C-alpha positions as a Markdown table, in Angstrom:
| # | Residue | x | y | z |
|---|---|---|---|---|
| 1 | Met | 26.0 | 19.2 | 111.4 |
| 2 | Ser | 26.8 | 20.6 | 108.0 |
| 3 | Ser | 25.7 | 24.2 | 107.2 |
| 4 | Pro | 22.7 | 24.5 | 104.9 |
| 5 | Arg | 23.6 | 25.0 | 101.2 |
| 6 | Lys | 23.1 | 28.5 | 99.8 |
| 7 | Arg | 20.5 | 28.7 | 97.1 |
| 8 | Gly | 21.9 | 29.7 | 93.8 |
| 9 | Pro | 20.0 | 31.8 | 91.2 |
| 10 | Val | 16.8 | 30.3 | 89.9 |
| 11 | Thr | 16.9 | 29.6 | 86.2 |
| 12 | Ile | 13.9 | 29.2 | 84.0 |
| 13 | Asn | 13.9 | 26.5 | 81.4 |
| 14 | Gln | 13.2 | 28.1 | 78.0 |
| 15 | Lys | 10.5 | 25.6 | 77.4 |
| 16 | Thr | 8.6 | 26.6 | 80.5 |
| 17 | Thr | 5.2 | 28.0 | 79.6 |
| 18 | Leu | 4.6 | 31.5 | 81.1 |
| 19 | Met | 1.7 | 31.8 | 83.5 |
| 20 | Lys | -1.5 | 33.2 | 82.1 |
| 21 | Pro | -2.4 | 36.6 | 83.6 |
| 22 | Phe | -5.2 | 36.5 | 86.1 |
| 23 | Leu | -8.6 | 36.9 | 84.6 |
| 24 | Asn | -7.4 | 37.5 | 81.0 |
| 25 | Glu | -9.6 | 37.0 | 78.0 |
| 26 | Asn | -9.1 | 33.2 | 78.1 |
| 27 | Phe | -9.9 | 32.8 | 81.8 |
| 28 | Leu | -11.0 | 29.2 | 82.5 |
| 29 | Leu | -10.4 | 28.3 | 78.8 |
| 30 | Thr | -7.6 | 25.8 | 78.6 |
| 31 | Thr | -7.6 | 24.8 | 74.9 |
| 32 | Ala | -7.9 | 26.6 | 71.6 |
| 33 | Thr | -11.2 | 24.9 | 70.9 |
| 34 | Ala | -12.6 | 26.1 | 74.2 |
| 35 | Glu | -11.5 | 29.7 | 73.3 |
| 36 | Arg | -13.2 | 29.5 | 69.9 |
| 37 | Leu | -16.4 | 28.1 | 71.4 |
| 38 | Tyr | -16.5 | 30.8 | 74.0 |
| 39 | His | -15.5 | 33.9 | 72.0 |
| 40 | Asp | -17.2 | 33.0 | 68.7 |
| 41 | Tyr | -20.4 | 31.6 | 70.2 |
| 42 | Ala | -21.1 | 31.9 | 73.9 |
| 43 | Ala | -19.9 | 35.4 | 74.7 |
| 44 | Gln | -22.3 | 37.1 | 72.3 |
| 45 | Met | -25.6 | 35.6 | 73.6 |
| 46 | Pro | -28.1 | 37.5 | 75.6 |
| 47 | Val | -29.0 | 36.4 | 79.2 |
| 48 | Ile | -32.3 | 34.9 | 80.2 |
| 49 | Asp | -32.2 | 35.0 | 84.0 |
| 50 | Tyr | -35.2 | 32.8 | 84.7 |
| 51 | His | -34.6 | 32.7 | 88.5 |
| 52 | Cys | -33.3 | 35.4 | 90.7 |
| 53 | His | -34.2 | 37.4 | 93.8 |
| 54 | Leu | -33.7 | 41.0 | 92.5 |
| 55 | Asp | -36.0 | 43.6 | 93.9 |
| 56 | Pro | -38.4 | 44.7 | 91.1 |
| 57 | Ala | -39.1 | 48.0 | 92.9 |
| 58 | Leu | -35.4 | 49.0 | 92.4 |
| 59 | Ile | -35.8 | 48.2 | 88.7 |
| 60 | Ala | -39.1 | 50.2 | 88.5 |
| 61 | Ser | -37.5 | 53.3 | 90.1 |
| 62 | Asp | -34.2 | 52.7 | 88.2 |
| 63 | His | -32.4 | 53.0 | 91.5 |
| 64 | Arg | -28.8 | 54.3 | 91.8 |
| 65 | Phe | -26.7 | 52.9 | 94.6 |
| 66 | Asn | -25.0 | 55.3 | 96.9 |
| 67 | Asn | -21.8 | 53.3 | 97.1 |
| 68 | Leu | -20.3 | 49.8 | 96.4 |
| 69 | Thr | -21.2 | 48.5 | 99.8 |
| 70 | Glu | -24.9 | 49.1 | 99.2 |
| 71 | Ala | -24.7 | 47.5 | 95.8 |
| 72 | Trp | -22.4 | 44.6 | 96.8 |
| 73 | Leu | -22.6 | 43.7 | 100.4 |
| 74 | Arg | -26.1 | 44.4 | 101.7 |
| 75 | Gly | -28.1 | 41.1 | 101.7 |
| 76 | Asp | -25.2 | 39.0 | 100.3 |
| 77 | His | -25.1 | 36.0 | 102.5 |
| 78 | Tyr | -22.1 | 34.5 | 100.7 |
| 79 | Lys | -19.9 | 37.5 | 101.6 |
| 80 | Trp | -21.3 | 37.7 | 105.1 |
| 81 | Arg | -20.3 | 34.1 | 105.8 |
| 82 | Ala | -16.8 | 34.6 | 104.4 |
| 83 | Met | -16.3 | 37.7 | 106.6 |
| 84 | Arg | -17.5 | 35.9 | 109.7 |
| 85 | Thr | -15.2 | 33.0 | 108.9 |
| 86 | Asn | -12.4 | 35.5 | 108.6 |
| 87 | Gly | -13.0 | 36.8 | 112.1 |
| 88 | Ile | -14.7 | 40.0 | 111.2 |
| 89 | Pro | -17.1 | 41.2 | 114.0 |
| 90 | Glu | -20.8 | 41.4 | 113.1 |
| 91 | Gln | -20.6 | 45.2 | 113.5 |
| 92 | Phe | -18.8 | 45.4 | 110.2 |
| 93 | Ile | -21.1 | 42.9 | 108.5 |
| 94 | Thr | -24.7 | 43.6 | 109.4 |
| 95 | Gly | -24.1 | 46.1 | 112.2 |
| 96 | Asp | -23.8 | 49.9 | 112.6 |
| 97 | Ala | -20.4 | 50.4 | 111.0 |
| 98 | Thr | -20.3 | 52.9 | 108.1 |
| 99 | Asp | -20.5 | 51.6 | 104.6 |
| 100 | Glu | -16.9 | 52.4 | 104.0 |
| 101 | Glu | -15.8 | 50.6 | 107.1 |
| 102 | Lys | -17.8 | 47.5 | 106.1 |
| 103 | Phe | -16.1 | 47.6 | 102.6 |
| 104 | Glu | -12.7 | 47.9 | 104.2 |
| 105 | Lys | -13.4 | 44.7 | 106.1 |
| 106 | Trp | -14.6 | 43.0 | 102.9 |
| 107 | Ala | -11.4 | 44.1 | 101.2 |
| 108 | Glu | -9.5 | 42.6 | 104.1 |
| 109 | Thr | -11.4 | 39.3 | 103.6 |
| 110 | Val | -11.1 | 38.9 | 99.8 |
| 111 | Pro | -7.4 | 37.8 | 99.7 |
| 112 | Cys | -8.4 | 35.0 | 102.1 |
| 113 | Thr | -11.1 | 33.8 | 99.7 |
| 114 | Val | -8.6 | 32.3 | 97.2 |
| 115 | Arg | -10.1 | 29.2 | 95.6 |
| 116 | Asn | -13.5 | 30.1 | 97.0 |
| 117 | Pro | -15.8 | 31.2 | 94.1 |
| 118 | Leu | -16.1 | 34.6 | 95.8 |
| 119 | Tyr | -12.6 | 35.3 | 94.7 |
| 120 | His | -13.4 | 34.8 | 91.0 |
| 121 | Trp | -16.9 | 36.5 | 91.2 |
| 122 | Thr | -15.5 | 39.5 | 93.1 |
| 123 | His | -12.9 | 40.2 | 90.4 |
| 124 | Leu | -15.1 | 39.4 | 87.5 |
| 125 | Glu | -17.6 | 41.9 | 88.8 |
| 126 | Leu | -15.0 | 44.6 | 89.3 |
| 127 | Gln | -13.7 | 44.1 | 85.8 |
| 128 | Arg | -17.0 | 43.7 | 83.9 |
| 129 | Tyr | -18.9 | 46.6 | 85.5 |
| 130 | Phe | -16.2 | 49.0 | 86.5 |
| 131 | Gly | -13.1 | 48.2 | 84.4 |
| 132 | Ile | -11.1 | 47.6 | 87.6 |
| 133 | Thr | -8.4 | 45.0 | 87.1 |
| 134 | Asp | -6.4 | 45.3 | 90.3 |
| 135 | Pro | -7.1 | 42.5 | 92.8 |
| 136 | Leu | -9.1 | 43.7 | 95.8 |
| 137 | Ser | -7.1 | 43.9 | 99.0 |
| 138 | Pro | -6.5 | 46.2 | 102.0 |
| 139 | Val | -4.0 | 48.0 | 99.9 |
| 140 | Thr | -6.3 | 48.6 | 96.9 |
| 141 | Gly | -9.6 | 48.7 | 98.8 |
| 142 | His | -9.8 | 52.5 | 99.4 |
| 143 | Glu | -9.2 | 53.4 | 95.7 |
| 144 | Ile | -11.6 | 50.7 | 94.4 |
| 145 | Tyr | -14.3 | 51.7 | 96.8 |
| 146 | His | -14.3 | 55.3 | 95.8 |
| 147 | Lys | -13.9 | 54.7 | 92.1 |
| 148 | Ala | -16.8 | 52.2 | 91.9 |
| 149 | Ser | -19.0 | 54.2 | 94.2 |
| 150 | Ala | -18.5 | 57.4 | 92.1 |
| 151 | Leu | -19.5 | 55.4 | 89.0 |
| 152 | Leu | -22.6 | 53.9 | 90.7 |
| 153 | Gln | -23.9 | 57.4 | 91.4 |
| 154 | Thr | -24.0 | 58.3 | 87.7 |
| 155 | Pro | -26.9 | 57.6 | 85.3 |
| 156 | Asp | -24.9 | 55.1 | 83.3 |
| 157 | Phe | -24.7 | 52.8 | 86.4 |
| 158 | Ser | -28.4 | 52.8 | 87.5 |
| 159 | Val | -29.8 | 49.3 | 88.0 |
| 160 | Arg | -31.4 | 49.3 | 84.5 |
| 161 | Arg | -28.1 | 50.3 | 82.9 |
| 162 | Leu | -26.3 | 47.6 | 84.9 |
| 163 | Leu | -28.6 | 45.0 | 83.4 |
| 164 | Glu | -28.2 | 46.4 | 80.0 |
| 165 | Lys | -24.4 | 46.2 | 80.3 |
| 166 | Met | -24.6 | 42.4 | 80.8 |
| 167 | Asn | -26.9 | 41.9 | 77.8 |
| 168 | Val | -29.8 | 40.7 | 79.9 |
| 169 | Glu | -33.0 | 40.0 | 78.0 |
| 170 | Val | -35.4 | 38.6 | 80.6 |
| 171 | Val | -35.4 | 38.7 | 84.4 |
| 172 | Cys | -37.7 | 36.6 | 86.5 |
| 173 | Thr | -37.9 | 37.8 | 90.1 |
| 174 | Thr | -39.3 | 35.7 | 93.1 |
| 175 | Asp | -42.6 | 37.0 | 94.4 |
| 176 | Asp | -45.1 | 36.0 | 97.1 |
| 177 | Pro | -48.8 | 35.5 | 96.2 |
| 178 | Leu | -49.6 | 38.5 | 98.4 |
| 179 | Asp | -47.6 | 40.8 | 96.2 |
| 180 | Thr | -49.5 | 43.5 | 94.3 |
| 181 | Leu | -46.9 | 43.3 | 91.5 |
| 182 | Asp | -47.1 | 47.1 | 91.2 |
| 183 | Ala | -43.4 | 47.3 | 90.4 |
| 184 | His | -43.8 | 44.8 | 87.6 |
| 185 | Arg | -46.7 | 46.7 | 86.2 |
| 186 | Gln | -44.7 | 49.9 | 86.2 |
| 187 | Ile | -41.8 | 48.2 | 84.4 |
| 188 | Ala | -44.1 | 46.6 | 81.8 |
| 189 | Glu | -45.8 | 50.0 | 81.1 |
| 190 | Ser | -42.5 | 51.7 | 80.5 |
| 191 | Asp | -40.7 | 51.5 | 77.1 |
| 192 | Trp | -37.7 | 49.5 | 78.5 |
| 193 | Ser | -36.6 | 46.6 | 76.4 |
| 194 | Ile | -35.8 | 44.1 | 79.1 |
| 195 | Lys | -38.7 | 41.9 | 80.3 |
| 196 | Val | -39.1 | 41.7 | 84.1 |
| 197 | Leu | -41.6 | 39.0 | 85.1 |
| 198 | Pro | -42.8 | 37.7 | 88.4 |
| 199 | Thr | -42.3 | 34.1 | 89.7 |
| 200 | Trp | -44.9 | 32.5 | 92.0 |
| 201 | Arg | -43.3 | 31.5 | 95.4 |
| 202 | Ser | -46.0 | 30.1 | 97.7 |
| 203 | Asp | -43.9 | 28.5 | 100.4 |
| 204 | Lys | -45.5 | 30.5 | 103.2 |
| 205 | Ala | -49.0 | 29.1 | 102.4 |
| 206 | Met | -47.6 | 25.6 | 103.0 |
| 207 | Ser | -45.7 | 26.4 | 106.3 |
| 208 | Ile | -48.3 | 24.8 | 108.6 |
| 209 | Glu | -45.5 | 23.7 | 110.9 |
| 210 | Asn | -45.5 | 27.3 | 112.3 |
| 211 | Pro | -49.2 | 27.8 | 113.0 |
| 212 | Lys | -49.0 | 31.3 | 114.4 |
| 213 | Ser | -47.1 | 32.8 | 111.4 |
| 214 | Trp | -49.1 | 30.6 | 109.0 |
| 215 | Asn | -52.4 | 31.9 | 110.3 |
| 216 | Leu | -51.2 | 35.5 | 110.1 |
| 217 | Tyr | -50.2 | 34.8 | 106.5 |
| 218 | Leu | -53.6 | 33.3 | 105.7 |
| 219 | Asp | -55.4 | 36.3 | 107.2 |
| 220 | Lys | -53.4 | 38.5 | 104.7 |
| 221 | Leu | -54.1 | 36.2 | 101.8 |
| 222 | Ser | -57.8 | 36.3 | 102.7 |
| 223 | Ser | -57.8 | 40.1 | 102.5 |
| 224 | Val | -55.8 | 40.3 | 99.3 |
| 225 | Ala | -57.9 | 37.6 | 97.5 |
| 226 | Glu | -61.2 | 38.9 | 99.1 |
| 227 | Ile | -62.1 | 35.4 | 100.2 |
| 228 | Glu | -62.8 | 34.2 | 103.7 |
| 229 | Ile | -60.4 | 31.3 | 104.3 |
| 230 | Glu | -62.6 | 29.2 | 106.5 |
| 231 | Gly | -61.6 | 25.8 | 105.1 |
| 232 | Phe | -59.1 | 24.1 | 102.9 |
| 233 | Arg | -61.1 | 24.5 | 99.7 |
| 234 | Tyr | -61.2 | 28.3 | 100.4 |
| 235 | Leu | -57.5 | 28.4 | 100.8 |
| 236 | Leu | -57.2 | 26.8 | 97.4 |
| 237 | Glu | -59.7 | 29.2 | 96.0 |
| 238 | Ala | -57.8 | 32.2 | 97.4 |
| 239 | Leu | -54.5 | 30.8 | 96.0 |
| 240 | Gly | -56.2 | 30.1 | 92.6 |
| 241 | Asn | -57.4 | 33.7 | 92.6 |
| 242 | Arg | -53.8 | 35.0 | 93.0 |
| 243 | His | -52.4 | 32.5 | 90.6 |
| 244 | Asp | -54.8 | 33.8 | 87.9 |
| 245 | Phe | -53.6 | 37.4 | 88.8 |
| 246 | Phe | -49.9 | 36.4 | 88.5 |
| 247 | His | -50.6 | 34.8 | 85.1 |
| 248 | Ser | -52.3 | 38.0 | 83.9 |
| 249 | Met | -49.1 | 39.9 | 84.9 |
| 250 | Gly | -46.9 | 37.6 | 82.7 |
| 251 | Cys | -45.9 | 35.1 | 85.3 |
| 252 | Arg | -45.0 | 31.7 | 83.7 |
| 253 | Leu | -42.9 | 30.1 | 86.5 |
| 254 | Ser | -43.4 | 28.9 | 90.0 |
| 255 | Asp | -40.8 | 28.0 | 92.6 |
| 256 | His | -40.7 | 26.0 | 95.8 |
| 257 | Gly | -38.0 | 25.9 | 98.4 |
| 258 | Leu | -38.4 | 22.6 | 100.3 |
| 259 | Asn | -36.4 | 20.4 | 102.6 |
| 260 | Thr | -37.6 | 17.4 | 100.5 |
| 261 | Phe | -40.6 | 16.4 | 98.5 |
| 262 | Tyr | -43.9 | 15.5 | 100.1 |
| 263 | Ser | -46.1 | 12.7 | 98.7 |
| 264 | Glu | -47.9 | 11.1 | 101.7 |
| 265 | Lys | -51.2 | 9.4 | 101.1 |
| 266 | Tyr | -54.2 | 11.4 | 102.4 |
| 267 | Thr | -57.9 | 11.8 | 102.0 |
| 268 | Asp | -59.8 | 15.1 | 101.5 |
| 269 | Gln | -61.4 | 14.6 | 104.9 |
| 270 | Glu | -58.0 | 14.3 | 106.6 |
| 271 | Ile | -56.7 | 17.5 | 105.0 |
| 272 | Ser | -59.8 | 19.4 | 106.0 |
| 273 | Arg | -59.4 | 18.3 | 109.6 |
| 274 | Ile | -55.7 | 19.2 | 109.6 |
| 275 | Phe | -56.5 | 22.6 | 108.2 |
| 276 | Asp | -59.2 | 23.3 | 110.8 |
| 277 | Gln | -56.9 | 22.2 | 113.6 |
| 278 | Ala | -54.1 | 24.4 | 112.5 |
| 279 | Arg | -56.5 | 27.4 | 111.7 |
| 280 | Ser | -57.7 | 27.2 | 115.3 |
| 281 | Gly | -54.1 | 27.4 | 116.5 |
| 282 | Arg | -53.8 | 23.9 | 117.9 |
| 283 | Pro | -50.5 | 22.0 | 117.5 |
| 284 | Ile | -50.1 | 19.7 | 114.5 |
| 285 | Ser | -48.3 | 16.3 | 114.5 |
| 286 | Glu | -45.4 | 15.6 | 112.2 |
| 287 | Glu | -47.5 | 13.1 | 110.2 |
| 288 | Ala | -50.2 | 15.7 | 109.7 |
| 289 | Ile | -47.7 | 18.3 | 108.6 |
| 290 | Arg | -46.4 | 15.9 | 105.9 |
| 291 | Lys | -49.9 | 15.1 | 104.7 |
| 292 | Phe | -50.9 | 18.7 | 104.5 |
| 293 | Lys | -47.8 | 19.7 | 102.6 |
| 294 | Ser | -48.4 | 16.7 | 100.2 |
| 295 | Ala | -51.8 | 18.0 | 99.5 |
| 296 | Met | -50.7 | 21.6 | 99.0 |
| 297 | Leu | -47.8 | 20.6 | 96.8 |
| 298 | Tyr | -50.0 | 18.5 | 94.6 |
| 299 | Glu | -52.7 | 21.2 | 94.2 |
| 300 | Leu | -50.2 | 23.9 | 93.4 |
| 301 | Ala | -48.6 | 21.7 | 90.8 |
| 302 | Val | -52.0 | 21.1 | 89.2 |
| 303 | Met | -52.5 | 24.9 | 89.0 |
| 304 | Asp | -49.2 | 25.3 | 87.2 |
| 305 | Ala | -49.9 | 22.4 | 84.7 |
| 306 | Glu | -53.3 | 23.9 | 83.8 |
| 307 | Lys | -51.7 | 27.2 | 82.9 |
| 308 | Gly | -48.7 | 25.8 | 81.1 |
| 309 | Trp | -46.2 | 27.2 | 83.6 |
| 310 | Val | -42.8 | 25.8 | 84.5 |
| 311 | Gln | -42.5 | 24.6 | 88.0 |
| 312 | Gln | -39.2 | 24.8 | 89.9 |
| 313 | Phe | -38.2 | 22.9 | 93.0 |
| 314 | His | -35.2 | 23.9 | 95.1 |
| 315 | Ile | -34.6 | 21.0 | 97.4 |
| 316 | Gly | -32.3 | 20.3 | 100.3 |
| 317 | Ala | -31.4 | 23.5 | 102.2 |
| 318 | Met | -31.2 | 23.4 | 106.0 |
| 319 | Arg | -32.1 | 26.9 | 106.9 |
| 320 | Asn | -31.6 | 29.3 | 109.9 |
| 321 | Thr | -29.6 | 26.8 | 112.0 |
| 322 | Asn | -28.0 | 29.3 | 114.4 |
| 323 | Thr | -30.7 | 30.1 | 117.0 |
| 324 | Arg | -28.7 | 32.8 | 118.8 |
| 325 | Met | -27.9 | 34.7 | 115.6 |
| 326 | Ile | -31.4 | 34.3 | 114.1 |
| 327 | Gly | -32.7 | 35.8 | 117.3 |
| 328 | Leu | -30.4 | 38.8 | 116.8 |
| 329 | Leu | -30.6 | 39.3 | 113.0 |
| 330 | Gly | -33.7 | 37.4 | 111.9 |
| 331 | Pro | -34.0 | 34.7 | 109.3 |
| 332 | Asp | -32.1 | 34.5 | 106.0 |
| 333 | Thr | -29.0 | 36.1 | 107.3 |
| 334 | Gly | -26.4 | 33.5 | 106.3 |
| 335 | Phe | -26.8 | 30.6 | 108.8 |
| 336 | Asp | -27.9 | 27.9 | 106.3 |
| 337 | Ser | -26.3 | 24.8 | 105.1 |
| 338 | Ile | -26.8 | 21.7 | 103.0 |
| 339 | Gly | -29.4 | 19.3 | 104.4 |
| 340 | Asp | -29.5 | 15.5 | 104.1 |
| 341 | Glu | -33.2 | 14.4 | 104.2 |
| 342 | Pro | -34.1 | 11.4 | 102.0 |
| 343 | Val | -35.5 | 12.6 | 98.7 |
| 344 | Ala | -35.7 | 10.0 | 96.0 |
| 345 | Leu | -38.8 | 8.0 | 97.0 |
| 346 | Pro | -41.1 | 11.0 | 97.8 |
| 347 | Met | -39.9 | 12.8 | 94.6 |
| 348 | Ala | -40.7 | 9.7 | 92.5 |
| 349 | Arg | -44.2 | 9.3 | 94.1 |
| 350 | Phe | -45.0 | 13.0 | 93.6 |
| 351 | Phe | -44.1 | 13.1 | 89.9 |
| 352 | Asp | -45.7 | 9.7 | 89.3 |
| 353 | Arg | -49.1 | 10.8 | 90.6 |
| 354 | Leu | -49.0 | 13.9 | 88.4 |
| 355 | Gly | -47.9 | 11.9 | 85.4 |
| 356 | Gln | -50.6 | 9.3 | 85.8 |
| 357 | Glu | -53.2 | 12.1 | 86.0 |
| 358 | Gly | -51.8 | 14.0 | 83.0 |
| 359 | Lys | -51.0 | 17.0 | 85.2 |
| 360 | Leu | -47.2 | 17.2 | 85.1 |
| 361 | Ala | -46.0 | 20.6 | 84.1 |
| 362 | Lys | -42.6 | 21.4 | 82.7 |
| 363 | Thr | -40.3 | 21.0 | 85.6 |
| 364 | Ile | -36.8 | 22.1 | 86.8 |
| 365 | Leu | -35.2 | 20.3 | 89.7 |
| 366 | Tyr | -32.3 | 21.7 | 91.8 |
| 367 | Asn | -30.6 | 19.8 | 94.6 |
| 368 | Leu | -28.3 | 21.3 | 97.2 |
| 369 | Asn | -26.7 | 18.1 | 98.4 |
| 370 | Pro | -24.1 | 16.9 | 95.9 |
| 371 | Arg | -24.8 | 13.4 | 97.2 |
| 372 | Asp | -28.1 | 13.6 | 95.2 |
| 373 | Asn | -26.6 | 14.6 | 91.8 |
| 374 | Glu | -27.2 | 11.3 | 90.1 |
| 375 | Val | -30.6 | 10.9 | 91.9 |
| 376 | Phe | -31.9 | 14.1 | 90.4 |
| 377 | Ala | -30.3 | 13.6 | 87.0 |
| 378 | Thr | -31.8 | 10.2 | 86.6 |
| 379 | Met | -35.2 | 11.1 | 88.1 |
| 380 | Thr | -35.8 | 13.6 | 85.3 |
| 381 | Gly | -35.5 | 10.8 | 82.8 |
| 382 | Asn | -38.2 | 8.9 | 84.5 |
| 383 | Phe | -40.9 | 11.4 | 83.6 |
| 384 | Gln | -40.0 | 12.7 | 80.1 |
| 385 | Asp | -43.1 | 12.2 | 77.9 |
| 386 | Gly | -41.9 | 13.3 | 74.4 |
| 387 | Ser | -44.1 | 16.3 | 74.3 |
| 388 | Val | -41.4 | 18.9 | 74.8 |
| 389 | Pro | -37.6 | 18.5 | 74.4 |
| 390 | Gly | -36.2 | 18.4 | 77.9 |
| 391 | Lys | -39.5 | 18.8 | 79.6 |
| 392 | Met | -38.0 | 17.6 | 82.9 |
| 393 | Gln | -34.8 | 19.5 | 83.6 |
| 394 | Trp | -32.1 | 19.0 | 86.2 |
| 395 | Gly | -31.1 | 22.6 | 87.0 |
| 396 | Ser | -27.8 | 24.2 | 87.2 |
| 397 | Gly | -25.6 | 24.1 | 90.4 |
| 398 | Trp | -27.5 | 25.9 | 93.1 |
| 399 | Trp | -26.2 | 27.9 | 96.1 |
| 400 | Phe | -23.3 | 26.0 | 97.7 |
| 401 | Leu | -22.9 | 24.2 | 94.4 |
| 402 | Asp | -22.9 | 27.4 | 92.3 |
| 403 | Gln | -19.1 | 27.3 | 91.7 |
| 404 | Lys | -16.6 | 25.8 | 89.3 |
| 405 | Asp | -16.4 | 22.4 | 90.8 |
| 406 | Gly | -20.2 | 22.2 | 91.3 |
| 407 | Met | -20.9 | 23.4 | 87.8 |
| 408 | Glu | -18.5 | 20.9 | 86.2 |
| 409 | Lys | -20.0 | 18.1 | 88.2 |
| 410 | Gln | -23.5 | 19.1 | 87.2 |
| 411 | Leu | -22.6 | 19.3 | 83.6 |
| 412 | Asn | -20.7 | 16.0 | 83.6 |
| 413 | Thr | -23.5 | 14.2 | 85.5 |
| 414 | Leu | -26.1 | 15.7 | 83.2 |
| 415 | Ser | -24.1 | 14.6 | 80.2 |
| 416 | Asn | -23.8 | 11.0 | 81.6 |
| 417 | Met | -27.4 | 10.6 | 82.7 |
| 418 | Gly | -29.3 | 12.8 | 80.3 |
| 419 | Leu | -28.9 | 15.2 | 77.3 |
| 420 | Leu | -26.6 | 18.2 | 77.9 |
| 421 | Ser | -27.7 | 19.5 | 74.5 |
| 422 | Arg | -31.3 | 20.1 | 75.8 |
| 423 | Phe | -30.2 | 21.9 | 79.1 |
| 424 | Val | -31.8 | 25.3 | 79.7 |
| 425 | Gly | -28.5 | 26.6 | 81.2 |
| 426 | Met | -27.6 | 29.1 | 83.9 |
| 427 | Leu | -29.3 | 31.5 | 86.2 |
| 428 | Thr | -28.1 | 34.0 | 88.9 |
| 429 | Asp | -30.3 | 33.1 | 91.9 |
| 430 | Ser | -29.0 | 36.3 | 93.3 |
| 431 | Arg | -30.1 | 39.4 | 95.1 |
| 432 | Ser | -27.3 | 41.5 | 93.6 |
| 433 | Phe | -27.5 | 43.5 | 90.4 |
| 434 | Leu | -23.7 | 42.9 | 90.1 |
| 435 | Ser | -24.0 | 39.1 | 89.8 |
| 436 | Tyr | -24.5 | 38.7 | 86.1 |
| 437 | Pro | -20.9 | 37.7 | 85.3 |
| 438 | Arg | -22.0 | 34.3 | 86.8 |
| 439 | His | -23.5 | 33.6 | 83.4 |
| 440 | Glu | -20.1 | 34.3 | 81.8 |
| 441 | Tyr | -18.5 | 32.1 | 84.4 |
| 442 | Phe | -20.8 | 29.2 | 83.6 |
| 443 | Arg | -20.4 | 29.7 | 79.8 |
| 444 | Arg | -16.6 | 29.6 | 80.1 |
| 445 | Ile | -16.8 | 26.4 | 82.1 |
| 446 | Leu | -19.2 | 24.8 | 79.6 |
| 447 | Cys | -17.0 | 25.7 | 76.6 |
| 448 | Asn | -13.9 | 24.5 | 78.4 |
| 449 | Leu | -15.4 | 21.0 | 79.1 |
| 450 | Ile | -16.5 | 20.6 | 75.5 |
| 451 | Gly | -13.3 | 22.0 | 74.1 |
| 452 | Arg | -11.2 | 19.7 | 76.2 |
| 453 | Asp | -13.1 | 16.6 | 75.0 |
| 454 | Val | -12.7 | 17.7 | 71.4 |
| 455 | Glu | -9.0 | 18.2 | 71.7 |
| 456 | Asn | -8.7 | 14.9 | 73.5 |
| 457 | Gly | -10.3 | 13.1 | 70.6 |
| 458 | Glu | -13.3 | 12.2 | 72.7 |
| 459 | Leu | -15.7 | 14.3 | 70.5 |
| 460 | Pro | -15.4 | 15.1 | 66.8 |
| 461 | Asp | -13.7 | 18.4 | 65.7 |
| 462 | Asp | -16.9 | 19.9 | 64.4 |
| 463 | Met | -17.0 | 23.6 | 65.4 |
| 464 | Thr | -20.3 | 24.2 | 63.6 |
| 465 | Phe | -22.1 | 21.4 | 65.6 |
| 466 | Phe | -20.6 | 22.2 | 69.0 |
| 467 | Gly | -21.0 | 25.9 | 68.4 |
| 468 | Arg | -24.7 | 25.2 | 68.0 |
| 469 | Val | -24.8 | 23.2 | 71.2 |
| 470 | Val | -23.2 | 26.1 | 73.1 |
| 471 | Leu | -25.6 | 28.6 | 71.6 |
| 472 | Asp | -28.5 | 26.4 | 72.7 |
| 473 | Val | -27.4 | 25.8 | 76.2 |
| 474 | Cys | -26.5 | 29.4 | 76.7 |
| 475 | Tyr | -29.6 | 30.9 | 75.3 |
| 476 | Tyr | -31.9 | 29.2 | 72.7 |
| 477 | Asn | -33.0 | 26.2 | 74.9 |
| 478 | Ala | -34.3 | 28.6 | 77.6 |
| 479 | Phe | -35.8 | 30.9 | 74.9 |
| 480 | Asn | -37.8 | 28.0 | 73.5 |
| 481 | Tyr | -38.6 | 26.3 | 76.9 |
| 482 | Phe | -40.2 | 29.3 | 78.6 |
| 483 | Asp | -43.4 | 30.9 | 77.4 |
| 484 | Phe | -42.3 | 34.5 | 77.8 |
| 485 | Lys | -44.4 | 36.9 | 75.8 |
């Protein structure tokens, strides 16, 4: 057997293009046109974050985080899932390890997230908020943790200052009908320039499949609304009472997190019987559950239409699948996945009924299963009525689709099936005050897609026109679509 050849010195062809530095100013921008669209148009626009899960109490108090773990890792299911996949024990994720120990395990995990959106998000956030350009790793973790933590403890890095750094103009939180909205009132009464508005999330009022927790919820609703909920019509009256209150506090959006749409046929008498049965604690059949949810979803949609709100539907998550871990940690701790329930027919029936009755509000649809991209994109076209540009919106990539590939597919499908130029753009859907570079991420991807098509000769080289499209998708479409006052 001949001996292996020795490798000679590696030579670089002079024509070889040097690699772009990681996360430079033209990150994700692959053409000159894309660079111009982003830097001259998209980058300057304020952020309207019309759906997120930020805690308004932290904004009201202008909270300062003690360290980077508190700001970055607490409650972030994306990071928790990655750490578990990397073999990190739960003690260092949600357990009793110190904040610095938890961060060390995150720093150990980050290099393993290459090509996961967490890798990009992590380093964008380190750069944009803290000016840290070194990649996070076990080698750099200690220095990064202490530098960022020291900054977070200063007045310039309070939660209000963090939002200001990202040029945020409007924040819409996600709030239960029981909420007093005291934090929102406190923010509104301050002289702060950023609007922080509530969003109506009434899922618990629909959760009749869990009679015990549903009845406890209705008891609380009864107390808050000061209405004895002794029948279905009293439930609607109590919710209407709270809906009015939310409207008075500036709420202009609702949101529903559902497995699928519900549009079963039912009679008022059936719903009353189902309500009475569940209120008494007796078990409910699957058919009855679907009918009750159909009635509730319809009535809530009518409330939104009557007030001119925008209704949002997040469809397709399979939640809390790991019984053992949910028993240890509780719900919403990172054990969710994409679901695959049928959606097209009940969705069409639901919107068709509202459309026939003239009670279809402005609507944004989000799917979690990428299988349904074309279904959702085409469904919005079925119920446009010419009253508002883009009245029915197919929303940006959500949750597991909130990454480069998912965003590109959403933008391409929307372009093929609808009108990209009328899209209301990006949102964070996050619990973290450090998530706002996701808007930048989206804007770079948008500009790159358009810029590539221009330079391929698939679109005209008209910077004025496409600059306007970029401005609209990044800001003006949302500004005009929502009734934020």
